[in-house]
Structures are given as structure tokens and as C-alpha cells.
C-alpha positions as a Markdown table, in Angstrom:
| # | Residue | x | y | z |
|---|---|---|---|---|
| 1 | Met | 166.8 | -44.3 | -129.2 |
| 2 | Thr | 163.7 | -42.2 | -128.6 |
| 3 | Ser | 161.5 | -42.4 | -125.6 |
| 4 | Ala | 158.1 | -44.0 | -126.2 |
| 5 | Ile | 156.6 | -42.0 | -123.3 |
| 6 | Asn | 154.5 | -39.0 | -124.4 |
| 7 | Pro | 155.9 | -35.7 | -123.0 |
| 8 | Asp | 152.4 | -34.9 | -121.6 |
| 9 | Met | 152.4 | -38.2 | -119.7 |
| 10 | Lys | 155.9 | -37.3 | -118.3 |
| 11 | Ile | 154.5 | -34.0 | -117.0 |
| 12 | Lys | 151.4 | -35.7 | -115.5 |
| 13 | Phe | 153.6 | -38.3 | -113.8 |
| 14 | Leu | 155.9 | -35.6 | -112.3 |
| 15 | Ala | 152.9 | -33.6 | -111.1 |
| 16 | Leu | 151.4 | -36.7 | -109.5 |
| 17 | Leu | 154.7 | -37.6 | -107.9 |
| 18 | Leu | 155.1 | -34.1 | -106.5 |
| 19 | Ala | 151.5 | -34.2 | -105.2 |
| 20 | Val | 152.1 | -37.5 | -103.4 |
| 21 | Val | 155.3 | -36.1 | -101.8 |
| 22 | Leu | 153.6 | -33.0 | -100.7 |
| 23 | Ala | 150.6 | -34.9 | -99.3 |
| 24 | Gly | 153.0 | -36.8 | -97.1 |
| 25 | Thr | 154.6 | -33.6 | -95.7 |
| 26 | Thr | 154.5 | -33.4 | -91.9 |
| 27 | Val | 155.7 | -31.0 | -89.3 |
| 28 | Leu | 159.4 | -31.4 | -88.4 |
| 29 | Pro | 159.9 | -33.1 | -85.0 |
| 30 | Ala | 161.3 | -31.0 | -82.2 |
| 31 | Ala | 164.7 | -32.7 | -82.5 |
| 32 | Pro | 166.3 | -34.8 | -85.3 |
| 33 | Pro | 166.5 | -38.6 | -84.9 |
| 34 | Pro | 169.5 | -40.0 | -83.1 |
| 35 | Gly | 172.7 | -39.8 | -85.2 |
| 36 | Tyr | 171.4 | -36.9 | -87.3 |
| 37 | Thr | 171.9 | -33.1 | -87.1 |
| 38 | Arg | 169.4 | -30.7 | -88.7 |
| 39 | Val | 171.4 | -28.1 | -90.6 |
| 40 | Phe | 168.5 | -26.1 | -92.1 |
| 41 | Ser | 164.8 | -25.8 | -91.9 |
| 42 | Asp | 162.1 | -23.5 | -93.2 |
| 43 | Glu | 158.6 | -23.7 | -91.9 |
| 44 | Phe | 157.3 | -21.3 | -94.6 |
| 45 | Asn | 155.4 | -19.2 | -92.0 |
| 46 | Gly | 155.0 | -16.1 | -94.1 |
| 47 | Thr | 152.7 | -15.4 | -97.0 |
| 48 | Ala | 155.5 | -15.3 | -99.7 |
| 49 | Leu | 158.7 | -17.0 | -100.5 |
| 50 | Asp | 161.5 | -15.6 | -98.3 |
| 51 | Thr | 163.9 | -14.3 | -101.0 |
| 52 | Asn | 166.6 | -13.8 | -98.3 |
| 53 | Val | 166.8 | -17.6 | -98.1 |
| 54 | Trp | 165.4 | -18.8 | -101.4 |
| 55 | Phe | 165.6 | -17.6 | -105.0 |
| 56 | His | 163.4 | -18.1 | -108.0 |
| 57 | Arg | 164.9 | -20.2 | -110.8 |
| 58 | Thr | 163.5 | -18.6 | -113.9 |
| 59 | Gly | 163.5 | -19.4 | -117.6 |
| 60 | Ala | 163.2 | -22.5 | -119.7 |
| 61 | Arg | 164.1 | -25.9 | -118.3 |
| 62 | Leu | 163.7 | -29.5 | -119.5 |
| 63 | Leu | 160.0 | -29.6 | -120.2 |
| 64 | Ser | 158.7 | -26.4 | -118.6 |
| 65 | Phe | 159.2 | -22.7 | -118.1 |
| 66 | Gln | 159.9 | -21.5 | -114.6 |
| 67 | Lys | 157.8 | -18.5 | -113.4 |
| 68 | Pro | 158.0 | -16.9 | -109.9 |
| 69 | Glu | 154.2 | -16.2 | -110.0 |
| 70 | Asn | 153.6 | -19.9 | -109.9 |
| 71 | Val | 155.3 | -20.1 | -106.4 |
| 72 | Thr | 153.1 | -19.5 | -103.3 |
| 73 | Val | 153.4 | -20.0 | -99.6 |
| 74 | Thr | 150.2 | -20.8 | -97.7 |
| 75 | Asn | 149.5 | -22.4 | -94.3 |
| 76 | Gly | 153.2 | -23.3 | -93.8 |
| 77 | Leu | 153.5 | -25.0 | -97.2 |
| 78 | Leu | 155.5 | -24.0 | -100.2 |
| 79 | Arg | 153.5 | -24.7 | -103.4 |
| 80 | Leu | 155.0 | -25.0 | -106.9 |
| 81 | Ala | 152.1 | -24.8 | -109.4 |
| 82 | Leu | 152.5 | -26.8 | -112.6 |
| 83 | Lys | 150.2 | -25.2 | -115.2 |
| 84 | Lys | 149.4 | -26.1 | -118.8 |
| 85 | Glu | 150.0 | -22.7 | -120.3 |
| 86 | Ala | 152.2 | -21.2 | -123.0 |
| 87 | Ala | 155.3 | -19.7 | -121.5 |
| 88 | Gly | 158.4 | -18.9 | -123.5 |
| 89 | Glu | 158.9 | -21.8 | -125.9 |
| 90 | Arg | 157.3 | -24.4 | -123.6 |
| 91 | Arg | 153.8 | -25.6 | -123.2 |
| 92 | Arg | 154.0 | -25.9 | -119.4 |
| 93 | Ala | 154.9 | -23.4 | -116.7 |
| 94 | Val | 155.9 | -24.2 | -113.1 |
| 95 | Gly | 157.2 | -22.3 | -110.1 |
């Protein structure tokens, strides 16, 4: 059975979903809620991805090609850019 959803629409939906999630991003509270323990956090305070903590996943994935140059850190936010560009064998590139 083939999907009736156009691959371009899937990319647009995923980009919109990511934008909605990132738009709702807030600063972490000083302490986790009762019953929870924070085991990791990263406030992305620098100007680039801290490669001592994170790594770039590169190469072809499901519908896109992963490129480190599409990953930025600005104003405490990690941004993964989804671009309509030729990369590898894919028509889309993301961070």
C-alpha cells in the first residue's frame, strides 16, 4: 500500500510541527516538578553546538540529508534548518 501523502507535504508538515514545538520552548524552571529529577540540560549559551556534548548526525536519512552547517545556536536556542536544496541524493537538507 502506498501513501497518498505527497513527500513535499510530509516535509512541510514536519517543518511546521518543529516550528510549533520550538515556538513553545520556555526557559527551564529552577527545579524540576515534584516527583521528577532533571538528569540533563543544555541552555545553548554559546554561539555554536557544543560538540563535547552533542554530535552532528550526517548523511542521508528518510526524506532529507543531514548537514552540520544547517545547525546553529543563537540566543539560547538550538536551530535545525530545513532547506529545500539538493544534498546528496535528497531534495531536502536539515541540520
